[in-house]
PyMOL Python script that loads the backbone (N, CA, C, O; Angstrom):
from pymol import cmd

cmd.read_pdbstr("""\
ATOM      1  N   MET A   1      -1.225  -6.330  29.329  1.00  0.00           N
ATOM      2  CA  MET A   1      -0.117  -5.729  28.614  1.00  0.00           C
ATOM      3  C   MET A   1      -0.601  -4.426  27.958  1.00  0.00           C
ATOM      4  O   MET A   1      -1.649  -4.409  27.314  1.00  0.00           O
ATOM      5  N   PRO A   2       0.158  -3.344  28.121  1.00  0.00           N
ATOM      6  CA  PRO A   2      -0.270  -2.066  27.540  1.00  0.00           C
ATOM      7  C   PRO A   2      -0.269  -2.118  26.012  1.00  0.00           C
ATOM      8  O   PRO A   2       0.489  -2.863  25.391  1.00  0.00           O
ATOM      9  N   ASN A   3      -1.142  -1.303  25.435  1.00  0.00           N
ATOM     10  CA  ASN A   3      -1.217  -1.278  23.975  1.00  0.00           C
ATOM     11  C   ASN A   3      -0.449  -0.097  23.400  1.00  0.00           C
ATOM     12  O   ASN A   3      -0.773   0.393  22.319  1.00  0.00           O
ATOM     13  N   HIS A   4       0.564   0.359  24.118  1.00  0.00           N
ATOM     14  CA  HIS A   4       1.366   1.465  23.603  1.00  0.00           C
ATOM     15  C   HIS A   4       2.826   1.329  24.007  1.00  0.00           C
ATOM     16  O   HIS A   4       3.179   0.585  24.923  1.00  0.00           O
ATOM     17  N   LEU A   5       3.659   2.072  23.292  1.00  0.00           N
ATOM     18  CA  LEU A   5       5.072   2.203  23.611  1.00  0.00           C
ATOM     19  C   LEU A   5       5.337   3.664  23.934  1.00  0.00           C
ATOM     20  O   LEU A   5       4.633   4.553  23.454  1.00  0.00           O
ATOM     21  N   THR A   6       6.339   3.904  24.734  1.00  0.00           N
ATOM     22  CA  THR A   6       6.781   5.263  24.992  1.00  0.00           C
ATOM     23  C   THR A   6       8.098   5.457  24.259  1.00  0.00           C
ATOM     24  O   THR A   6       8.974   4.593  24.290  1.00  0.00           O
ATOM     25  N   GLY A   7       8.224   6.585  23.609  1.00  0.00           N
ATOM     26  CA  GLY A   7       9.443   6.903  22.879  1.00  0.00           C
ATOM     27  C   GLY A   7       9.869   8.332  23.149  1.00  0.00           C
ATOM     28  O   GLY A   7       9.124   9.129  23.718  1.00  0.00           O
ATOM     29  N   ILE A   8      11.084   8.634  22.727  1.00  0.00           N
ATOM     30  CA  ILE A   8      11.624   9.988  22.853  1.00  0.00           C
ATOM     31  C   ILE A   8      11.996  10.470  21.460  1.00  0.00           C
ATOM     32  O   ILE A   8      12.644   9.756  20.695  1.00  0.00           O
ATOM     33  N   ILE A   9      11.579  11.690  21.138  1.00  0.00           N
ATOM     34  CA  ILE A   9      11.960  12.264  19.849  1.00  0.00           C
ATOM     35  C   ILE A   9      13.446  12.564  19.916  1.00  0.00           C
ATOM     36  O   ILE A   9      13.887  13.416  20.688  1.00  0.00           O
ATOM     37  N   ASP A  10      14.214  11.854  19.098  1.00  0.00           N
ATOM     38  CA  ASP A  10      15.662  11.993  19.103  1.00  0.00           C
ATOM     39  C   ASP A  10      16.124  13.105  18.165  1.00  0.00           C
ATOM     40  O   ASP A  10      16.955  13.936  18.529  1.00  0.00           O
ATOM     41  N   ARG A  11      15.566  13.107  16.940  1.00  0.00           N
ATOM     42  CA  ARG A  11      16.000  14.088  15.942  1.00  0.00           C
ATOM     43  C   ARG A  11      15.075  14.023  14.735  1.00  0.00           C
ATOM     44  O   ARG A  11      14.207  13.155  14.642  1.00  0.00           O
ATOM     45  N   SER A  12      15.279  14.959  13.816  1.00  0.00           N
ATOM     46  CA  SER A  12      14.564  14.964  12.542  1.00  0.00           C
ATOM     47  C   SER A  12      15.560  14.722  11.424  1.00  0.00           C
ATOM     48  O   SER A  12      16.689  15.213  11.460  1.00  0.00           O
ATOM     49  N   GLU A  13      15.127  13.957  10.430  1.00  0.00           N
ATOM     50  CA  GLU A  13      15.935  13.716   9.226  1.00  0.00           C
ATOM     51  C   GLU A  13      14.993  13.760   8.035  1.00  0.00           C
ATOM     52  O   GLU A  13      14.146  12.881   7.876  1.00  0.00           O
ATOM     53  N   GLY A  14      15.135  14.772   7.204  1.00  0.00           N
ATOM     54  CA  GLY A  14      14.295  14.873   6.021  1.00  0.00           C
ATOM     55  C   GLY A  14      12.826  14.923   6.385  1.00  0.00           C
ATOM     56  O   GLY A  14      12.398  15.793   7.143  1.00  0.00           O
ATOM     57  N   ASP A  15      12.050  13.992   5.847  1.00  0.00           N
ATOM     58  CA  ASP A  15      10.607  13.942   6.080  1.00  0.00           C
ATOM     59  C   ASP A  15      10.224  13.117   7.301  1.00  0.00           C
ATOM     60  O   ASP A  15       9.044  12.838   7.510  1.00  0.00           O
ATOM     61  N   PHE A  16      11.211  12.721   8.115  1.00  0.00           N
ATOM     62  CA  PHE A  16      10.953  11.839   9.242  1.00  0.00           C
ATOM     63  C   PHE A  16      11.420  12.425  10.564  1.00  0.00           C
ATOM     64  O   PHE A  16      12.368  13.207  10.627  1.00  0.00           O
ATOM     65  N   VAL A  17      10.717  12.016  11.626  1.00  0.00           N
ATOM     66  CA  VAL A  17      11.143  12.251  12.997  1.00  0.00           C
ATOM     67  C   VAL A  17      11.616  10.902  13.511  1.00  0.00           C
ATOM     68  O   VAL A  17      10.909   9.904  13.374  1.00  0.00           O
ATOM     69  N   ILE A  18      12.794  10.861  14.096  1.00  0.00           N
ATOM     70  CA  ILE A  18      13.337   9.602  14.589  1.00  0.00           C
ATOM     71  C   ILE A  18      13.038   9.509  16.078  1.00  0.00           C
ATOM     72  O   ILE A  18      13.430  10.366  16.870  1.00  0.00           O
ATOM     73  N   LEU A  19      12.324   8.432  16.434  1.00  0.00           N
ATOM     74  CA  LEU A  19      11.955   8.177  17.813  1.00  0.00           C
ATOM     75  C   LEU A  19      12.837   7.060  18.359  1.00  0.00           C
ATOM     76  O   LEU A  19      13.053   6.051  17.689  1.00  0.00           O
ATOM     77  N   LYS A  20      13.337   7.239  19.556  1.00  0.00           N
ATOM     78  CA  LYS A  20      14.062   6.176  20.248  1.00  0.00           C
ATOM     79  C   LYS A  20      13.050   5.444  21.120  1.00  0.00           C
ATOM     80  O   LYS A  20      12.366   6.048  21.947  1.00  0.00           O
ATOM     81  N   ILE A  21      12.970   4.121  20.918  1.00  0.00           N
ATOM     82  CA  ILE A  21      12.063   3.314  21.729  1.00  0.00           C
ATOM     83  C   ILE A  21      12.880   2.273  22.474  1.00  0.00           C
ATOM     84  O   ILE A  21      14.104   2.246  22.349  1.00  0.00           O
ATOM     85  N   SER A  22      12.226   1.420  23.242  1.00  0.00           N
ATOM     86  CA  SER A  22      12.927   0.458  24.092  1.00  0.00           C
ATOM     87  C   SER A  22      13.936  -0.363  23.304  1.00  0.00           C
ATOM     88  O   SER A  22      13.757  -0.622  22.114  1.00  0.00           O
ATOM     89  N   GLY A  23      14.986  -0.764  23.983  1.00  0.00           N
ATOM     90  CA  GLY A  23      16.023  -1.559  23.348  1.00  0.00           C
ATOM     91  C   GLY A  23      16.888  -0.731  22.418  1.00  0.00           C
ATOM     92  O   GLY A  23      17.570  -1.285  21.557  1.00  0.00           O
ATOM     93  N   ASP A  24      16.874   0.587  22.573  1.00  0.00           N
ATOM     94  CA  ASP A  24      17.650   1.512  21.750  1.00  0.00           C
ATOM     95  C   ASP A  24      17.308   1.389  20.262  1.00  0.00           C
ATOM     96  O   ASP A  24      18.146   1.660  19.402  1.00  0.00           O
ATOM     97  N   GLN A  25      16.076   0.979  19.967  1.00  0.00           N
ATOM     98  CA  GLN A  25      15.614   0.901  18.581  1.00  0.00           C
ATOM     99  C   GLN A  25      15.189   2.282  18.114  1.00  0.00           C
ATOM    100  O   GLN A  25      14.783   3.125  18.914  1.00  0.00           O
ATOM    101  N   GLU A  26      15.289   2.505  16.802  1.00  0.00           N
ATOM    102  CA  GLU A  26      14.851   3.758  16.207  1.00  0.00           C
ATOM    103  C   GLU A  26      13.638   3.503  15.338  1.00  0.00           C
ATOM    104  O   GLU A  26      13.595   2.542  14.570  1.00  0.00           O
ATOM    105  N   LEU A  27      12.655   4.374  15.468  1.00  0.00           N
ATOM    106  CA  LEU A  27      11.442   4.296  14.673  1.00  0.00           C
ATOM    107  C   LEU A  27      11.352   5.574  13.852  1.00  0.00           C
ATOM    108  O   LEU A  27      11.329   6.673  14.405  1.00  0.00           O
ATOM    109  N   TYR A  28      11.301   5.430  12.529  1.00  0.00           N
ATOM    110  CA  TYR A  28      11.197   6.579  11.628  1.00  0.00           C
ATOM    111  C   TYR A  28       9.727   6.870  11.384  1.00  0.00           C
ATOM    112  O   TYR A  28       9.029   6.079  10.750  1.00  0.00           O
ATOM    113  N   TRP A  29       9.255   8.010  11.889  1.00  0.00           N
ATOM    114  CA  TRP A  29       7.853   8.368  11.803  1.00  0.00           C
ATOM    115  C   TRP A  29       7.701   9.543  10.837  1.00  0.00           C
ATOM    116  O   TRP A  29       8.386  10.555  10.986  1.00  0.00           O
ATOM    117  N   PRO A  30       6.811   9.422   9.848  1.00  0.00           N
ATOM    118  CA  PRO A  30       6.635  10.519   8.884  1.00  0.00           C
ATOM    119  C   PRO A  30       6.156  11.805   9.575  1.00  0.00           C
ATOM    120  O   PRO A  30       5.180  11.788  10.326  1.00  0.00           O
ATOM    121  N   LYS A  31       6.849  12.911   9.314  1.00  0.00           N
ATOM    122  CA  LYS A  31       6.471  14.191   9.916  1.00  0.00           C
ATOM    123  C   LYS A  31       5.050  14.582   9.543  1.00  0.00           C
ATOM    124  O   LYS A  31       4.333  15.165  10.356  1.00  0.00           O
ATOM    125  N   LYS A  32       4.636  14.266   8.317  1.00  0.00           N
ATOM    126  CA  LYS A  32       3.322  14.698   7.851  1.00  0.00           C
ATOM    127  C   LYS A  32       2.175  14.064   8.636  1.00  0.00           C
ATOM    128  O   LYS A  32       1.041  14.535   8.560  1.00  0.00           O
ATOM    129  N   SER A  33       2.458  13.007   9.385  1.00  0.00           N
ATOM    130  CA  SER A  33       1.398  12.365  10.166  1.00  0.00           C
ATOM    131  C   SER A  33       1.390  12.805  11.628  1.00  0.00           C
ATOM    132  O   SER A  33       0.654  12.247  12.441  1.00  0.00           O
ATOM    133  N   ILE A  34       2.203  13.799  11.964  1.00  0.00           N
ATOM    134  CA  ILE A  34       2.242  14.331  13.327  1.00  0.00           C
ATOM    135  C   ILE A  34       1.463  15.635  13.338  1.00  0.00           C
ATOM    136  O   ILE A  34       1.803  16.577  12.623  1.00  0.00           O
ATOM    137  N   ASP A  35       0.418  15.685  14.151  1.00  0.00           N
ATOM    138  CA  ASP A  35      -0.454  16.859  14.150  1.00  0.00           C
ATOM    139  C   ASP A  35      -0.308  17.722  15.412  1.00  0.00           C
ATOM    140  O   ASP A  35      -1.265  18.367  15.839  1.00  0.00           O
ATOM    141  N   PHE A  36       0.888  17.730  16.002  1.00  0.00           N
ATOM    142  CA  PHE A  36       1.146  18.565  17.169  1.00  0.00           C
ATOM    143  C   PHE A  36       2.569  19.094  17.078  1.00  0.00           C
ATOM    144  O   PHE A  36       3.399  18.532  16.364  1.00  0.00           O
ATOM    145  N   SER A  37       2.852  20.172  17.797  1.00  0.00           N
ATOM    146  CA  SER A  37       4.212  20.707  17.785  1.00  0.00           C
ATOM    147  C   SER A  37       5.085  19.828  18.686  1.00  0.00           C
ATOM    148  O   SER A  37       4.612  19.280  19.682  1.00  0.00           O
ATOM    149  N   TYR A  38       6.337  19.705  18.329  1.00  0.00           N
ATOM    150  CA  TYR A  38       7.253  18.823  19.052  1.00  0.00           C
ATOM    151  C   TYR A  38       8.665  19.370  18.969  1.00  0.00           C
ATOM    152  O   TYR A  38       8.971  20.230  18.143  1.00  0.00           O
ATOM    153  N   ALA A  39       9.518  18.854  19.841  1.00  0.00           N
ATOM    154  CA  ALA A  39      10.923  19.225  19.852  1.00  0.00           C
ATOM    155  C   ALA A  39      11.745  18.005  20.236  1.00  0.00           C
ATOM    156  O   ALA A  39      11.240  17.069  20.856  1.00  0.00           O
ATOM    157  N   ASP A  40      13.019  18.027  19.859  1.00  0.00           N
ATOM    158  CA  ASP A  40      13.918  16.948  20.265  1.00  0.00           C
ATOM    159  C   ASP A  40      13.873  16.808  21.786  1.00  0.00           C
ATOM    160  O   ASP A  40      13.909  17.801  22.512  1.00  0.00           O
ATOM    161  N   GLY A  41      13.797  15.577  22.250  1.00  0.00           N
ATOM    162  CA  GLY A  41      13.754  15.312  23.686  1.00  0.00           C
ATOM    163  C   GLY A  41      12.357  15.120  24.236  1.00  0.00           C
ATOM    164  O   GLY A  41      12.199  14.658  25.366  1.00  0.00           O
ATOM    165  N   ASP A  42      11.321  15.471  23.448  1.00  0.00           N
ATOM    166  CA  ASP A  42       9.942  15.265  23.904  1.00  0.00           C
ATOM    167  C   ASP A  42       9.636  13.778  24.013  1.00  0.00           C
ATOM    168  O   ASP A  42      10.087  12.980  23.192  1.00  0.00           O
ATOM    169  N   THR A  43       8.870  13.415  25.031  1.00  0.00           N
ATOM    170  CA  THR A  43       8.406  12.038  25.204  1.00  0.00           C
ATOM    171  C   THR A  43       7.043  11.905  24.540  1.00  0.00           C
ATOM    172  O   THR A  43       6.174  12.762  24.702  1.00  0.00           O
ATOM    173  N   VAL A  44       6.866  10.816  23.790  1.00  0.00           N
ATOM    174  CA  VAL A  44       5.594  10.566  23.095  1.00  0.00           C
ATOM    175  C   VAL A  44       5.126   9.144  23.379  1.00  0.00           C
ATOM    176  O   VAL A  44       5.923   8.266  23.710  1.00  0.00           O
ATOM    177  N   ASN A  45       3.831   8.938  23.243  1.00  0.00           N
ATOM    178  CA  ASN A  45       3.243   7.607  23.358  1.00  0.00           C
ATOM    179  C   ASN A  45       2.839   7.150  21.961  1.00  0.00           C
ATOM    180  O   ASN A  45       2.263   7.918  21.191  1.00  0.00           O
ATOM    181  N   ILE A  46       3.139   5.910  21.644  1.00  0.00           N
ATOM    182  CA  ILE A  46       2.834   5.337  20.337  1.00  0.00           C
ATOM    183  C   ILE A  46       1.833   4.217  20.565  1.00  0.00           C
ATOM    184  O   ILE A  46       2.123   3.243  21.260  1.00  0.00           O
ATOM    185  N   TYR A  47       0.648   4.362  19.972  1.00  0.00           N
ATOM    186  CA  TYR A  47      -0.427   3.393  20.160  1.00  0.00           C
ATOM    187  C   TYR A  47      -0.602   2.535  18.916  1.00  0.00           C
ATOM    188  O   TYR A  47      -0.430   3.000  17.789  1.00  0.00           O
ATOM    189  N   LEU A  48      -0.942   1.291  19.141  1.00  0.00           N
ATOM    190  CA  LEU A  48      -1.227   0.363  18.062  1.00  0.00           C
ATOM    191  C   LEU A  48      -2.631  -0.165  18.266  1.00  0.00           C
ATOM    192  O   LEU A  48      -2.930  -0.798  19.278  1.00  0.00           O
ATOM    193  N   THR A  49      -3.487   0.102  17.295  1.00  0.00           N
ATOM    194  CA  THR A  49      -4.858  -0.389  17.361  1.00  0.00           C
ATOM    195  C   THR A  49      -5.242  -0.976  16.010  1.00  0.00           C
ATOM    196  O   THR A  49      -4.656  -0.641  14.981  1.00  0.00           O
ATOM    197  N   LYS A  50      -6.209  -1.832  16.033  1.00  0.00           N
ATOM    198  CA  LYS A  50      -6.691  -2.446  14.806  1.00  0.00           C
ATOM    199  C   LYS A  50      -7.858  -1.630  14.271  1.00  0.00           C
ATOM    200  O   LYS A  50      -8.748  -1.237  15.025  1.00  0.00           O
ATOM    201  N   ASP A  51      -7.851  -1.382  12.980  1.00  0.00           N
ATOM    202  CA  ASP A  51      -8.942  -0.657  12.340  1.00  0.00           C
ATOM    203  C   ASP A  51      -9.967  -1.677  11.884  1.00  0.00           C
ATOM    204  O   ASP A  51      -9.837  -2.264  10.811  1.00  0.00           O
ATOM    205  N   GLU A  52     -10.979  -1.882  12.696  1.00  0.00           N
ATOM    206  CA  GLU A  52     -11.992  -2.892  12.407  1.00  0.00           C
ATOM    207  C   GLU A  52     -12.812  -2.559  11.163  1.00  0.00           C
ATOM    208  O   GLU A  52     -13.323  -3.462  10.500  1.00  0.00           O
ATOM    209  N   ALA A  53     -12.943  -1.272  10.839  1.00  0.00           N
ATOM    210  CA  ALA A  53     -13.769  -0.862   9.709  1.00  0.00           C
ATOM    211  C   ALA A  53     -13.043  -0.980   8.368  1.00  0.00           C
ATOM    212  O   ALA A  53     -13.686  -1.025   7.320  1.00  0.00           O
ATOM    213  N   ALA A  54     -11.726  -1.031   8.395  1.00  0.00           N
ATOM    214  CA  ALA A  54     -10.959  -1.078   7.142  1.00  0.00           C
ATOM    215  C   ALA A  54     -10.981  -2.490   6.564  1.00  0.00           C
ATOM    216  O   ALA A  54     -10.995  -3.475   7.303  1.00  0.00           O
ATOM    217  N   PRO A  55     -10.982  -2.574   5.241  1.00  0.00           N
ATOM    218  CA  PRO A  55     -10.921  -3.904   4.627  1.00  0.00           C
ATOM    219  C   PRO A  55      -9.565  -4.552   4.898  1.00  0.00           C
ATOM    220  O   PRO A  55      -8.575  -3.863   5.141  1.00  0.00           O
ATOM    221  N   ALA A  56      -9.532  -5.858   4.853  1.00  0.00           N
ATOM    222  CA  ALA A  56      -8.275  -6.582   5.063  1.00  0.00           C
ATOM    223  C   ALA A  56      -7.282  -6.199   3.972  1.00  0.00           C
ATOM    224  O   ALA A  56      -7.631  -6.158   2.792  1.00  0.00           O
ATOM    225  N   GLU A  57      -6.058  -5.923   4.367  1.00  0.00           N
ATOM    226  CA  GLU A  57      -5.005  -5.542   3.425  1.00  0.00           C
ATOM    227  C   GLU A  57      -4.195  -6.782   3.067  1.00  0.00           C
ATOM    228  O   GLU A  57      -4.128  -7.748   3.826  1.00  0.00           O
ATOM    229  N   SER A  58      -3.599  -6.724   1.918  1.00  0.00           N
ATOM    230  CA  SER A  58      -2.746  -7.842   1.521  1.00  0.00           C
ATOM    231  C   SER A  58      -1.467  -7.816   2.348  1.00  0.00           C
ATOM    232  O   SER A  58      -1.104  -6.780   2.905  1.00  0.00           O
ATOM    233  N   GLY A  59      -0.801  -8.930   2.425  1.00  0.00           N
ATOM    234  CA  GLY A  59       0.467  -9.010   3.143  1.00  0.00           C
ATOM    235  C   GLY A  59       1.503  -8.073   2.568  1.00  0.00           C
ATOM    236  O   GLY A  59       2.330  -7.534   3.304  1.00  0.00           O
ATOM    237  N   ASP A  60       1.471  -7.868   1.245  1.00  0.00           N
ATOM    238  CA  ASP A  60       2.430  -6.971   0.609  1.00  0.00           C
ATOM    239  C   ASP A  60       2.228  -5.534   1.068  1.00  0.00           C
ATOM    240  O   ASP A  60       3.204  -4.823   1.309  1.00  0.00           O
ATOM    241  N   GLU A  61       0.997  -5.100   1.190  1.00  0.00           N
ATOM    242  CA  GLU A  61       0.711  -3.741   1.632  1.00  0.00           C
ATOM    243  C   GLU A  61       1.210  -3.527   3.055  1.00  0.00           C
ATOM    244  O   GLU A  61       1.805  -2.493   3.356  1.00  0.00           O
ATOM    245  N   ALA A  62       0.971  -4.491   3.924  1.00  0.00           N
ATOM    246  CA  ALA A  62       1.440  -4.386   5.303  1.00  0.00           C
ATOM    247  C   ALA A  62       2.961  -4.310   5.346  1.00  0.00           C
ATOM    248  O   ALA A  62       3.518  -3.524   6.113  1.00  0.00           O
ATOM    249  N   LYS A  63       3.633  -5.108   4.541  1.00  0.00           N
ATOM    250  CA  LYS A  63       5.097  -5.072   4.493  1.00  0.00           C
ATOM    251  C   LYS A  63       5.589  -3.714   4.006  1.00  0.00           C
ATOM    252  O   LYS A  63       6.580  -3.196   4.522  1.00  0.00           O
ATOM    253  N   ASN A  64       4.920  -3.140   3.035  1.00  0.00           N
ATOM    254  CA  ASN A  64       5.320  -1.827   2.520  1.00  0.00           C
ATOM    255  C   ASN A  64       5.173  -0.747   3.582  1.00  0.00           C
ATOM    256  O   ASN A  64       6.022   0.138   3.690  1.00  0.00           O
ATOM    257  N   ILE A  65       4.112  -0.812   4.357  1.00  0.00           N
ATOM    258  CA  ILE A  65       3.906   0.165   5.426  1.00  0.00           C
ATOM    259  C   ILE A  65       5.011   0.032   6.472  1.00  0.00           C
ATOM    260  O   ILE A  65       5.597   1.034   6.881  1.00  0.00           O
ATOM    261  N   LEU A  66       5.294  -1.176   6.902  1.00  0.00           N
ATOM    262  CA  LEU A  66       6.359  -1.385   7.893  1.00  0.00           C
ATOM    263  C   LEU A  66       7.709  -0.954   7.350  1.00  0.00           C
ATOM    264  O   LEU A  66       8.507  -0.364   8.079  1.00  0.00           O
ATOM    265  N   ARG A  67       7.976  -1.237   6.095  1.00  0.00           N
ATOM    266  CA  ARG A  67       9.245  -0.829   5.475  1.00  0.00           C
ATOM    267  C   ARG A  67       9.364   0.679   5.489  1.00  0.00           C
ATOM    268  O   ARG A  67      10.452   1.199   5.736  1.00  0.00           O
ATOM    269  N   GLN A  68       8.280   1.406   5.232  1.00  0.00           N
ATOM    270  CA  GLN A  68       8.297   2.859   5.231  1.00  0.00           C
ATOM    271  C   GLN A  68       8.599   3.403   6.621  1.00  0.00           C
ATOM    272  O   GLN A  68       9.357   4.361   6.766  1.00  0.00           O
ATOM    273  N   ILE A  69       8.008   2.794   7.639  1.00  0.00           N
ATOM    274  CA  ILE A  69       8.206   3.280   9.009  1.00  0.00           C
ATOM    275  C   ILE A  69       9.623   2.999   9.496  1.00  0.00           C
ATOM    276  O   ILE A  69      10.252   3.873  10.092  1.00  0.00           O
ATOM    277  N   PHE A  70      10.132   1.797   9.252  1.00  0.00           N
ATOM    278  CA  PHE A  70      11.429   1.409   9.823  1.00  0.00           C
ATOM    279  C   PHE A  70      12.625   1.690   8.931  1.00  0.00           C
ATOM    280  O   PHE A  70      13.761   1.617   9.400  1.00  0.00           O
ATOM    281  N   GLN A  71      12.407   2.011   7.650  1.00  0.00           N
ATOM    282  CA  GLN A  71      13.515   2.310   6.759  1.00  0.00           C
ATOM    283  C   GLN A  71      13.232   3.625   6.043  1.00  0.00           C
ATOM    284  O   GLN A  71      12.386   3.675   5.150  1.00  0.00           O
ATOM    285  N   PRO A  72      13.928   4.683   6.424  1.00  0.00           N
ATOM    286  CA  PRO A  72      13.606   6.001   5.901  1.00  0.00           C
ATOM    287  C   PRO A  72      13.912   6.192   4.423  1.00  0.00           C
ATOM    288  O   PRO A  72      13.440   7.165   3.834  1.00  0.00           O
ATOM    289  N   ASN A  73      14.663   5.328   3.812  1.00  0.00           N
ATOM    290  CA  ASN A  73      15.054   5.507   2.413  1.00  0.00           C
ATOM    291  C   ASN A  73      14.113   4.853   1.433  1.00  0.00           C
ATOM    292  O   ASN A  73      14.478   4.661   0.273  1.00  0.00           O
ATOM    293  N   VAL A  74      12.899   4.501   1.863  1.00  0.00           N
ATOM    294  CA  VAL A  74      11.924   3.837   0.996  1.00  0.00           C
ATOM    295  C   VAL A  74      11.092   4.859   0.295  1.00  0.00           C
ATOM    296  O   VAL A  74      10.208   4.506  -0.485  1.00  0.00           O
TER     297      VAL A  74
END
""", "prot")
cmd.dss("prot")
cmd.show_as("cartoon", "prot")
cmd.util.cbc("prot")
cmd.orient("prot")
């Protein structure tokens, strides 16, 4: 199973770029964490990897991170 998703940059809203991913889901990605130029309609790959060097985070911290990504009003 691949360790990435493919998405399309749909639009920008405030501090976020909205990516359309499979199942017509929207992923709100912070603009400040994108280090390349982009435009609406660009295809991007989204990778998920585990940071083995980082200390274990609490469940609350993980929930806060996910809430920030999937809910732009946080």
